[in-house]
C-alpha positions in Angstrom: 0.2 -0.1 0.0 1.4 3.5 -0.9 1.7 5.8 2.0 0.4 9.6 2.2 1.8 12.3 4.0 0.7 12.8 7.6 -1.2 9.5 7.6 -1.1 8.0 11.0 -3.7 5.1 10.1 -1.4 3.8 7.3 -1.0 -0.3 7.1 1.9 -1.1 9.2 4.6 -2.5 7.4 7.5 -4.5 8.6 10.2 -2.1 10.4 13.8 -2.2 9.4 16.1 -3.7 12.3 17.5 -1.0 14.2 21.5 -0.9 14.6 22.6 -1.2 17.9 24.8 1.8 18.6 27.4 2.3 21.3 26.9 5.4 23.4 28.9 6.8 26.5 26.8 7.5 29.3 26.7 10.5 31.8 26.1 11.6 35.4 27.4 14.7 36.7 30.7 14.4 39.1 30.2 17.0 42.0 33.1 17.9 43.5 36.2 19.5 41.0 39.9 20.2 41.6 42.2 22.9 42.0 46.2 21.5 42.4 48.6 23.4 43.4 52.5 23.5 45.1 54.9 26.3 44.8 58.5 26.9 43.9 60.5 27.2 47.1 64.0 26.2 48.5 65.8 23.5 46.7 67.8 22.9 43.4 65.6 24.4 40.5 64.8 22.2 37.6 65.8 23.2 34.2 63.9 25.6 32.2 60.3 24.8 30.8 60.3 23.1 27.5 58.7 24.9 24.8 58.0 22.6 21.6 58.1 24.7 18.3 54.6 25.1 17.1 53.6 24.5 13.5 50.8 26.5 12.5 50.0 29.4 14.9 46.4 29.1 16.4 44.2 32.3 16.3 45.1 34.4 19.1 41.5 35.3 19.8 40.4 31.7 20.6 42.9 31.0 22.8 42.2 31.3 26.5 42.1 34.4 28.6 44.1 34.5 31.9 41.5 35.0 34.2 42.3 36.0 37.7 40.3 34.3 40.3 38.4 37.3 41.0 37.5 37.7 37.5 36.4 34.5 37.0 34.2 34.8 40.0 32.6 38.0 38.7 31.7 36.1 35.3 30.2 33.5 37.4 28.2 35.8 39.4 26.9 37.8 36.3 25.8 34.3 35.0 23.9 33.1 38.0 22.2 36.5 38.0 21.0 35.9 34.5 19.9 31.9 34.7 16.5 32.6 34.5 16.7 34.9 31.5 19.3 32.2 29.7 16.4 29.4 30.4 14.0 31.4 28.6 16.0 32.2 25.6 17.3 28.3 25.5 13.3 27.6 25.5 13.8 25.5 28.3 10.6 24.3 30.3 9.0 26.1 33.3 9.9 23.4 35.4 13.6 23.5 34.5 16.5 25.7 36.0 20.0 26.5 35.2 22.9 26.3 37.7 26.2 27.8 36.9 29.0 25.3 37.0 32.2 27.0 35.3 32.7 30.0 33.0 35.6 30.2 30.5 36.5 33.5 28.3 38.4 33.6 25.6 41.1 36.2 24.3 38.5 37.8 21.8 36.0 38.2 24.7 33.8 35.2 23.6 32.4 33.5 27.0 31.7 29.8 27.5 29.1 29.3 30.3 28.7 25.7 31.3 25.2 25.0 33.1 23.8 22.1 34.8 20.0 21.7 34.9 17.2 21.0 37.3 13.9 20.0 37.0 11.2 20.7 39.7 14.3 21.2 41.9 15.8 17.5 41.2 19.3 17.4 39.7 19.2 16.5 35.8 22.0 13.8 35.3 22.7 14.5 31.4 21.3 17.8 31.4 24.6 19.7 31.1 25.0 22.5 28.4 27.5 25.1 27.4 26.3 28.6 26.1 28.9 30.3 23.9 28.2 34.2 24.1 30.2 36.5 21.8 31.8 39.7 23.5 28.7 41.6 22.3 26.4 39.3 24.3 24.8 37.6 21.1 24.7 33.7 21.6 26.9 31.9 19.2 25.4 28.8 19.9 25.0 25.9 22.5 26.6 22.4 23.3 24.1 20.4 24.8 24.6 16.8 26.5 21.0 15.9 25.2 18.6 17.8 23.1 15.6 15.4 24.6 12.7 17.4 25.8 12.4 17.2 29.9 8.9 16.4 30.6 8.4 13.7 33.3 4.4 12.7 33.9 5.4 12.9 37.8 8.5 13.0 40.3 6.9 10.6 42.7 8.9 7.7 42.9 7.2 4.1 42.8 10.3 2.3 43.9 11.4 3.0 47.4 14.8 4.5 48.2 15.8 1.4 50.4 15.1 -0.8 47.2 17.3 1.3 45.3 19.9 1.3 47.8 20.0 -2.7 47.9 20.7 -2.7 44.4 23.5 -0.4 44.7 25.4 -2.2 47.5 24.8 -5.6 45.4 26.7 -3.9 42.5 29.5 -3.0 44.8 29.7 -6.3 46.3 29.9 -7.9 42.9 32.9 -5.9 41.9 34.7 -6.6 45.2 33.6 -4.0 47.7 32.9 -5.7 51.1 30.3 -2.5 52.0 27.1 -3.9 53.3 25.2 -0.2 53.3 25.3 2.5 51.2 26.9 5.9 52.4 23.8 7.9 52.5 20.3 7.9 51.5 19.5 7.5 47.9 19.1 10.8 46.2 16.2 11.4 43.6 17.2 12.5 40.1 16.0 13.0 37.0 18.1 10.9 34.4 18.7 12.2 30.9 22.0 10.9 29.8 20.8 8.3 27.2 18.3 10.7 25.5 15.1 9.3 27.8 14.8 11.4 30.6 13.1 9.4 33.6 13.0 9.8 37.3 15.5 7.7 39.5 17.6 7.2 42.4 21.3 8.0 42.4 23.0 5.8 45.4 26.7 6.0 46.4 28.4 3.1 48.2 31.9 3.6 50.1 34.1 1.3 51.5 37.2 0.0 49.9 37.5 -1.6 46.6 39.0 -5.4 46.2 42.6 -3.6 45.8 42.3 -1.4 48.6 41.3 1.9 46.7 38.6 3.9 48.2 34.8 2.9 46.9 32.5 5.7 45.3 30.2 3.4 43.1 27.4 5.7 41.9 24.3 3.5 41.1 21.4 4.9 39.0 18.2 3.1 39.4 14.9 3.7 37.6 12.5 5.1 40.0 9.5 3.7 38.5 10.7 0.2 37.4 13.5 -0.6 40.0 15.8 -1.3 36.9 19.7 -0.6 37.1 20.1 2.2 34.5 23.9 3.0 34.9 26.6 2.8 37.4 29.9 4.6 37.5 33.1 4.9 39.8 33.7 8.1 41.5 37.1 7.6 42.6 39.5 7.8 39.5 42.4 5.9 39.4 45.8 5.7 37.5 49.5 4.9 37.6 52.8 6.7 36.6 56.6 7.3 37.5 58.7 6.8 40.7 60.1 9.4 42.6 63.2 10.3 40.3 62.9 13.7 39.4 66.3 14.6 40.8 66.8 18.0 42.9 64.1 20.1 42.7 62.5 23.4 44.2 59.2 23.1 45.9 57.0 25.6 47.9 57.4 25.5 51.3 56.4 28.1 54.1 57.3 29.0 57.9 60.7 29.7 59.0 63.7 27.3 61.1 63.0 25.2 62.7 59.5 24.9 61.6 59.1 24.7 58.1 56.0 22.8 56.4 55.3 21.4 52.9 53.0 24.0 52.3 52.6 25.9 48.9 51.3 29.3 49.6 51.8 30.6 45.9 49.9 27.8 44.7 46.7 27.6 46.2 48.2 26.8 49.6 48.9 23.1 48.5 49.7 21.0 51.3 51.4 17.3 51.1 50.4 15.3 54.3 52.1 11.8 55.1 49.6 9.0 55.8 52.3 6.8 57.2 50.5 3.8 55.7 47.0 4.7 56.9 44.1 4.8 54.6 41.8 7.8 55.8 42.0 11.0 57.2 45.3 13.4 56.3 47.8 11.9 58.5 50.3 14.8 59.2 51.6 17.5 57.4 55.4 17.4 56.4 57.7 19.5 58.6 61.3 20.0 58.3 63.8 22.0 60.4 66.1 23.1 57.6 63.9 23.3 54.7 65.9 20.4 53.0 63.5 17.8 52.2 64.0 14.0 51.3 67.2 12.3 50.6 66.0 10.9 47.1 65.5 7.1 48.5 62.5 5.6 50.0 63.9 5.2 53.5 63.1 8.9 53.8 59.4 9.2 53.8 60.0 12.9 52.9 61.3 11.7 49.6 57.8 10.9 48.2 56.4 13.9 49.6 59.0 16.1 47.5 57.7 14.2 44.4 54.0 14.6 45.3 54.8 18.3 45.7 56.8 18.7 42.5 54.1 17.0 40.6 51.3 19.6 41.9 53.4 22.6 41.6 54.3 21.6 37.9 50.6 20.8 37.1 49.6 23.9 38.5 52.0 26.0 36.6 51.1 24.2 33.4 47.5 24.6 33.7 48.1 28.4 34.4 50.9 29.4 31.9 49.5 27.0 29.1 45.8 27.4 29.4 45.0 30.3 31.7 43.3 28.4 34.7 44.5 30.1 37.9 44.1 26.5 39.8 42.7 23.3 38.1 39.3 24.5 39.1 40.0 28.1 38.0 39.3 29.5 41.4 42.8 29.8 42.7 42.4 27.3 45.5 44.8 24.2 45.7 44.0 20.7 46.4 46.1 18.5 48.8 48.2 15.5 48.6 48.6 12.4 50.6 51.6 9.8 50.3 52.2 6.9 51.7 48.6 5.2 51.5 48.2 1.7 52.9 50.6 -1.1 52.7 52.1 -2.2 49.2 49.5 -0.2 47.6 50.2 -0.2 43.8 48.2 2.8 42.6 47.4 6.3 42.7 43.9 8.4 42.8 42.3 11.8 42.7 39.2 12.2 44.7 36.7 14.8 44.3 35.2 14.5 47.8 38.2 15.2 49.4 39.6 17.3 46.9 43.0 15.5 47.1 45.5 13.5 45.5 46.7 10.0 46.9 49.6 8.0 46.5 50.5 4.3 47.4 53.9 3.2 47.7 54.0 0.5 45.3 54.8 -3.2 45.5 56.5 -3.8 48.9 56.2 0.1 49.5 59.6 0.1 47.4 58.3 2.5 44.3 56.2 5.4 45.5 54.1 6.4 42.3 54.6 9.8 43.0 56.1 10.6 39.7 55.6 13.7 37.6 53.2 12.5 34.8 51.3 10.6 37.8 50.7 13.9 39.5 49.6 15.3 36.2 47.6 12.5 35.2 45.7 12.3 38.7 45.3 15.8 39.3 43.6 16.3 35.6 40.8 14.1 36.5 40.0 17.3 38.7 40.1 19.4 35.4 37.9 17.0 33.8 35.6 17.0 36.7 35.6 21.0 36.8 34.6 21.1 33.0 33.0 18.4 31.0 32.4 15.9 34.0 33.3 13.0 31.7 31.4 10.1 33.3 33.9 7.4 34.3 32.4 4.6 32.6 32.0 3.4 28.8 33.3 5.7 26.2 33.2 8.8 28.2 34.9 6.9 31.0 38.1 6.0 28.2 38.2 9.7 27.3 38.2 10.7 30.9 41.4 8.7 31.5 43.0 9.5 28.1 42.5 13.1 29.0 44.6 12.5 32.1 46.9 10.6 30.3 47.5 13.4 27.6 47.8 16.2 30.3 49.8 13.9 32.3 52.3 13.6 29.2 52.0 17.4 28.8 53.0 18.2 32.4 56.0 16.2 31.7 57.1 17.9 28.6 56.4 21.1 30.3 58.6 20.6 33.2 61.6 19.6 31.0 63.3 18.0 33.9 66.8 16.3 32.8 65.8 13.5 35.3 62.4 12.7 33.7 62.4 13.9 29.9 58.8 14.4 28.4 57.6 11.1 26.4 54.8 9.3 25.4 54.8 6.6 27.7 53.0 6.1 30.6 54.4 4.8 33.8 57.7 4.2 32.2 59.9 4.2 35.4 57.9 2.8 38.3 58.5 -1.1 36.6 54.9 -1.9 37.3 55.3 -5.0 35.4 58.7 -6.1 36.5 60.6 -5.9 33.1 61.2 -2.4 32.6 58.2 -1.7 30.1 55.9 1.4 30.7 52.1 0.9 31.9 50.9 2.4 28.5 52.0 3.5 25.2 50.5 6.4 23.2 51.9 6.0 19.9 50.6 2.3 19.8 48.4 1.4 23.0 47.8 -2.3 21.9 51.5 -2.8 22.9 50.7 -3.3 26.7 48.7 -6.0 25.4 44.9 -4.9 26.7 44.3 -1.2 25.0 42.7 -0.3 21.9 44.5 1.3 19.2 41.1 2.0 17.4 37.8 2.5 17.6 35.4 -0.3 17.5 31.5 -0.8 18.6 32.5 -2.6 21.6 35.3 -0.4 22.9 33.0 1.2 25.5 32.9 -2.4 27.1 36.7 -2.2 28.0 38.0 -1.1 31.2 38.4 2.7 30.9 42.4 2.6 31.1 42.1 0.3 28.0 39.5 2.1 26.4 41.3 5.2 26.5 43.8 3.9 24.1 42.0 5.2 21.3 42.0 9.0 22.7 45.8 8.3 23.6 46.4 7.0 19.8 44.8 10.2 18.7 46.6 12.5 20.6 50.1 11.1 19.9 49.3 11.0 16.1 48.1 14.6 16.2 51.1 15.8 17.8 53.7 13.9 16.0 52.3 12.3 13.3 52.5 8.7 12.0 55.5 6.7 11.1 58.9 5.7 12.8 60.7 8.7 14.8 62.9 9.3 17.8 61.9 12.0 20.5 64.0 12.3 23.7 65.8 9.4 23.1 62.4 6.8 22.5 61.6 5.3 19.4 58.0 5.5 18.4 56.2 3.9 15.4 52.7 4.7 15.2 50.3 3.0 12.6 47.1 4.0 11.4 43.7 2.2 10.9 43.7 2.7 7.1 47.4 2.6 6.6 47.6 6.0 5.3 49.8 8.8 7.1 49.1 11.8 9.2 51.3 14.5 9.5 50.6 15.8 12.9 50.2 19.6 14.4 52.7 19.8 16.6 52.3 18.8 20.5 51.7 22.5 21.9 48.8 22.9 19.3 47.4 19.4 20.0 47.4 20.6 23.9 45.4 23.5 22.9 42.8 21.7 20.9 42.2 19.1 23.5 41.6 21.5 26.4 39.6 23.7 24.3 37.3 20.8 23.3 37.4 19.4 26.8 36.2 22.8 28.4 34.0 24.3 26.1 32.4 21.5 23.8 32.3 18.2 25.7 29.8 17.1 28.2 29.0 14.2 30.6 28.2 11.7 28.1 30.7 12.7 25.3 31.5 9.5 23.3 34.3 9.0 20.7 32.4 10.3 18.1 31.2 13.1 20.2 34.9 14.0 21.1 35.7 14.2 17.3 33.1 16.7 16.8 34.3 18.6 20.1 38.0 18.8 18.8 36.8 19.8 15.4 35.0 22.7 16.6 38.1 23.5 18.7 40.3 23.5 15.8 37.8 25.5 14.1 38.0 28.3 16.5 41.8 28.0 16.6 42.9 27.4 13.3 39.8 28.1 11.1 37.0 25.9 9.7 38.5 24.1 6.6 42.0 25.2 7.2 44.8 22.4 7.0 45.0 22.1 10.5 41.1 21.6 10.8 41.5 18.9 8.2 44.5 17.3 9.9 42.1 16.7 13.2 39.5 15.2 11.0 42.0 12.7 9.2 43.9 11.8 12.6 40.3 10.7 14.0 39.9 8.8 10.9 43.3 7.4 11.5 42.1 5.9 14.7 38.6 4.6 13.0 36.6 7.6 14.2 35.0 9.4 11.1 36.5 9.1 7.7 38.9 11.2 5.9 38.1 14.4 4.6 39.8 14.0 1.0 42.7 14.7 -0.5 44.6 17.2 -2.8 44.1 20.3 -0.4 40.4 20.0 0.0 38.7 22.0 2.8 35.8 20.4 5.0 33.2 22.2 6.9 31.2 20.3 9.4 28.4 20.2 11.6 28.0 17.3 14.0 25.1 18.8 16.1 22.3 16.1 16.3 19.0 17.4 15.3 15.7 15.5 15.8 13.7 14.9 12.8 9.9 15.1 13.6 7.9 12.2 12.5 5.6 13.6 9.6 6.4 17.1 10.7 8.0 20.4 9.6 11.5 20.3 8.0 14.6 21.1 10.1 17.9 22.6 9.0 21.5 22.3 10.2 23.8 25.5 9.2 27.4 25.4 8.3 29.4 28.5 7.7 31.9 28.8 4.8 34.6 31.0 5.2 36.0 30.7 1.6 36.4 33.2 -1.3 35.5 32.6 -4.9 32.7 30.2 -5.9 31.6 26.7 -5.0 32.9 24.3 -7.1 30.9 22.0 -9.8 31.8 18.8 -7.7 30.9 20.4 -4.2 30.4 17.0 -2.0 27.6 16.9 0.7 27.9 14.0 3.1 25.0 13.2 5.1 24.7 11.0 8.2 21.2 10.4 9.3 20.0 7.7 11.4 16.1 6.7 10.6 14.1 3.7 10.6 12.4 4.1 7.2 14.7 6.4 4.9 12.1 6.3 2.2 10.0 9.1 4.3 12.9 11.5 4.1 13.3 14.5 1.6 16.8 16.3 1.7 17.8 19.4 0.3 20.8 21.8 0.3 20.4 25.4 0.5 23.0 27.7 -0.7 23.6 30.9 1.1 21.3 32.8 -1.3 18.5 30.4 -0.8 19.0 28.2 -3.8 17.8 24.7 -3.1 19.4 21.6 -4.5 17.4 18.3 -4.3 19.5 15.8 -2.6 17.1 12.9 -2.0 13.2 12.6 -2.7 11.1 10.4 -0.6 10.1 7.1 -1.8 7.6 4.9 0.0 9.2 1.8 -1.4 12.4 2.3 0.1 12.3 0.6 3.4 15.6 0.6 4.1 17.3 2.3 7.3 19.6 5.5 7.4 21.0 7.7 5.0 24.8 7.6 5.0 25.3 9.0 1.6 27.8 11.6 -0.1 25.8 13.7 -2.7 27.6 15.6 -5.7 26.2 19.0 -6.5 27.3 21.4 -9.3 27.2 24.6 -7.3 29.5 26.7 -9.3 27.3 29.7 -9.9 27.0 30.2 -6.4 29.7 31.9 -3.9 31.5 29.5 -1.6 31.4 31.8 1.5 28.2 32.2 4.0 26.0 29.9 5.5 24.9 26.4 4.1 22.0 24.6 5.1 20.9 21.0 5.0 17.3 20.9 5.0 15.4 17.5 6.0 12.0 16.5 6.3 10.0 13.5 7.2 6.8 13.3 4.8 5.2 10.2 6.3 4.1 9.1 9.7 5.0 6.5 11.9 8.9 6.9 11.8 11.3 9.2 13.3 15.3 9.9 13.0 18.1 12.2 13.9 20.5 14.1 11.6 23.6 13.0 13.2 25.6 15.6 11.0 26.7 16.6 7.6 29.8 18.0 5.8 30.8 20.0 2.7 33.8 19.3 1.0 35.1 22.0 -1.7 
């Protein structure tokens, strides 16, 4: 039977099977981090390393160096206008915005990150970033979910005690000995998977099976009792030993009562747990302000390494990315060393706003090295910005972000005893054979990490799914193929066996940080990370520039997305998802092209649409002057799913510069879909 437009009574026909799509999930992590340590007495490390940049980023898109008071004023102003902003974004009457963070670029563009509430309940997965030009005009909005928030009721049918019991059971299955939740379950709205629903969030504490503190967050459907999602609040990682040589650290006081307190970097303090596993232990003190002796026999040695790592991490974020403290508020975290006995790990805890280090196997190799410090405290940066959930693909991106910035801190410090490299944990000898914990140039060399994206990568432990982003960052920094850097040999492959050139580590760091802090959100997956880094590259280097295209091609090199073409082609993309209403009005997605001359006769339009019956769809390309080019007609006999296609248009009569739009309309009832993104190749 031929279907007619807007006919909801048509005969039902077999629905094409939906393809399973792996998505990263989300939940808002509450506590954030600002880390610190200061320069004090001792032997100073060498000058900071400044790698040669390749293309220069646009100065206006770089972060402005905000003082804590300037940032506080931006937050105050944003808080004063949350109601107006909510109306401008067409949020529902029951929704409110809560300011989480504000960043400002050198050109005055402001990026305000909000969390949402619904009838006073936290919305997990409702975070968004509003991008505002210097004059106050809204340039765009990055949302974790575009689903409308509308619940039939906020009255739970499942008792909180039942949700807590499920959470405790989940914790036990992971090795925890805890028998009760730390506190009563919190009622929330879960929106991370695109289907908003009432839920309970329960946190189970205690210890994990390896002695790491436990903060297992379990999300339970408050209507059905089904477990929706869970993630670990304690973020763990492993790095180098205490061999950074003689360094200068920040201390305070006077003889004979010096303390390991860095007053110039947020009042960061370093404590000795003396093999305990709770509290702060005792603040390190010394009579002559000369700390440690470079060996594990002196408990101060691990404290020196922790303080030095915090110091270099603070300086890196402030001097490279303009953040005064990792949280941006000028407040330092604190560090604890000598945690437990033979504890072979280190972890960041948002709850205490602190960094904790174990002493390694037989208490002989403290995990207090430079890239460990940078890694762990960068978990706090992630919590303060995108809040990437520590599970699934978003968890892998969270871990990779810490590896990326731990590596960046190591290069920044330029310490001759621990020169920068793309190896994680190369000096701690966790494996007992001198090999590092992780390799960024070819992650699979550790025997477990993923080199490339696949549909099941989100099922891996987050320390292994991180391999995809680690590989991307290495390739984006250095390019593919064999090379030697600081005495280490690398030979990085690509998924498609095609080379990528790299844009230089300094530029890669700027792209990743801008993407993290301004365009990623809690449930960003690898496809979303590609979108975020491309937007960052567009801001920094220009959309369609050679650097922009290299970012796109480097993602293709780890099997995320496709190559953008050869021969100097310029590619412009919009990967913001747009819902296509069933038998509804047409939707459009814009791409602004900054390019002189006319468009080519072979303009390529690549479309990515998920839809259960693509015959419903009519697709047009709209030129900047409004001229429409029909790409696809509806066809009631075309029952296949999805539109993943590249169309060629002769647009040579039109100016290339301006805003092009893709227009999509579903003309028949009973099916709906999503425009995942599209691109123009000139």
